[in-house]
Structure formats: C-alpha cells, structure tokens
N, C-alpha and C positions, 0 to 999 in steps of 0.2 A: 145521262152521261156519267154522273158520279157513281152510279151503281155498276156500270161496266168497267170503270177504272178500278173500283174496289175488288171486283171479281178477277180482273187481270192481276191485280196486286196479290190476291190470295193464291192464284195459280202460280205466279212468279215466286211467291214466298215458299210454296210447297216444293217447287223445283229446287230452290236454293237450300231449303231445309234438307231435302233428300241428298243433294250433293254434299253438303257439309256432313251429314250423318255418314255417308259412304266414305268420305275422306277420313273421318275419325275412326271408323271401323277398320279401314285399311291400315291406318297408322297403328292402331292397337294390335292388330294381328301381326304386323311386322315386328313390333317391339316384343310381343310375347314369344314369337318364333325365335327371335334372336336370343332371348334369355333362356328359353327352354332347351334350345339346341346347344347351348354353351356347355362344355364339360364342367362337371360340378366338383370334381376331386382331382387330386394329384394323380391318382391311378388312372382316371379316365383321360386326363390330358396326355399322359404318357402313352396310353393305348391308342389314342387318336393319332399320335405321331408314329408309333411303332406297334401296330395291331398284332403282330405275331410274336411279340416279346413280353408275354404275360409274366413270366418268371422275373425278368429284369425289372419290369414296371412294379411288381409287387415288392421287390427288393428295395426300390426307392422309397416306398411308403413305410416299410417295417424292416428292421434288421433281422429279427427272428420270426419266420413265418410258420405258424402252427395251423393245424386244420381249422380251428375255430377262428383264429385271426384272419385267415384267408377268406373264409365265408363271411366274416364281418366286413371285409373290404368290398365284397360284392354289393353290399347295401349302399356304398358311397358312389356307385356308378348309376347314371341315369339311363344310358342306352341299354335297351333290352338285349340287343345283339351282343354287346360287350359283356353284360352281366352273365349271359349264358356261357360265353367263352371263358370267363373267369371261374364260374361254377365248375365247368368241365375240368379246368386246370386244377382247381382245389380238390375236386373229387378224385381225380385219377393220379395226381402227381405229388401231392403234399405228404401224405402218410396213410398208412392203413387205419381203418376204423377200429376202435377198441371193442365194439360189439355190433350185433345185427341192428339193434334199435337205432343207434347213432348213424349207421350207414343208411338205413331206410329213411330216416328223417332228412338227411342231406339229399338223397336221391329224389325225394318228393318235392324238393325246391326247384327242380328243373322245370322250366316253362314249356320247352319244346317236348312234345310227346315222345319223339324218337329218343332224345337224350334221357328223358325220365325213365322210360322202359329199359333202356340199355343199362342205366345205373342200377335199377332194381335187380336186373339179372346179375350184375356184378356183385351186388350185396349177397344174392343167393349163392353165387359161386364162392365168395370169400368165406361164408359161414355155413356152407352146405352140410358139413359134418355135425353141426350143432342144431340144425333146424329139425323140428318135429313136424308131423303131418298137419296139425292144426295151424302152426305158424306159417307153414308153406301155403296152405289154402288161404289164409288171411292175406298173405303177400300176393297171391294170384289175383285177388280182387282189386289190387291197387293199380294194376296195369291200365294204361289209357287205351291201348290197342287190345280189344277183347281176345283176338286170336293168340296173342302172346300170353295173356293170362290163362287161357285154356291150355296152352302148351305147358306152362309151369304147373298148372293143376294136374295135368296128366302125370307129371313127375312126382307129385305129392303122394300119389297112391302107392308108391314104392316105399314110403317112409312109415315109421312107427308112430 
C-alpha cells in the first residue's frame, strides 16, 4: 500500500512540477516580450506614434542632423522595420555623400536586399564620372541579386 502511495505521489509531483515549470516559462516569455518590444529610444517612440514622420522624429532627437548623426540614430532603434526606414531616409534625404567609398559603406548597411541594391545603384549613379573599370567590377560583386550585379558589370566594360 505504501509503495502505491509513493508512486502516486511521484506521479502527482511530476505533474505539479510540469505545471509549475510551464507557468514560469510562460511568465518569463511574457516579460521578455514586453521588454523587447518596448521602444528603446526617443526616436523609436516617436516613430511608433508617427511612422511616416521620420524627419520630424529625427528633429526631436537632434537639432542639426548630419549624414553621420542620422545613421547613428539608426543604432538606437530596435525594430528592424523602423531601422530600415530611417536608413532609407538618411541615405536619400540628408545630404550627398562626399565620395564613393562613404556612399557604398552606407549602402551596405541596408538589410533588405532590394534597398541594398538600389542604394548601390544610387552610389554608382552619383559617382559614375569618377568610377574606373576595376572599381565598377568590384561594386558589381556587392549586389545581393546576381542579375543586378551582372547588369552593372556589363556597364563596366565601357569604362577605362
């Protein structure tokens, strides 16, 4: 009789232990979700409220926005979607790049392949008059979509 009671107790304890473990795991997941989804910066809080007002939101975080300060603000945002939107704004709306190298460096920060390749084409267009064949071919290898890289490479053959 005592053996069957202890076996019942073990089975009961394992069910209780499983239930308690599940409860703690659920509570932990809810807490981490709440903290990881919370906006981490003034910029992100503003963009959560006004997603189409990147310029206005950047203005709330900095009086004078430069190309480098704009890209620094990207790092304060947790949301990958919002990061990509701010990168696009910085890349296309803040100012022109001083040289091809700086343009390509910022273009390569895009996580979305379409945005990445469009930015590289933009760099090529901005500095086309200064790009030689070797640089052009190097750029063509940076594209995430191979067909876009091949297209640029076909244009490189016309350069010196």
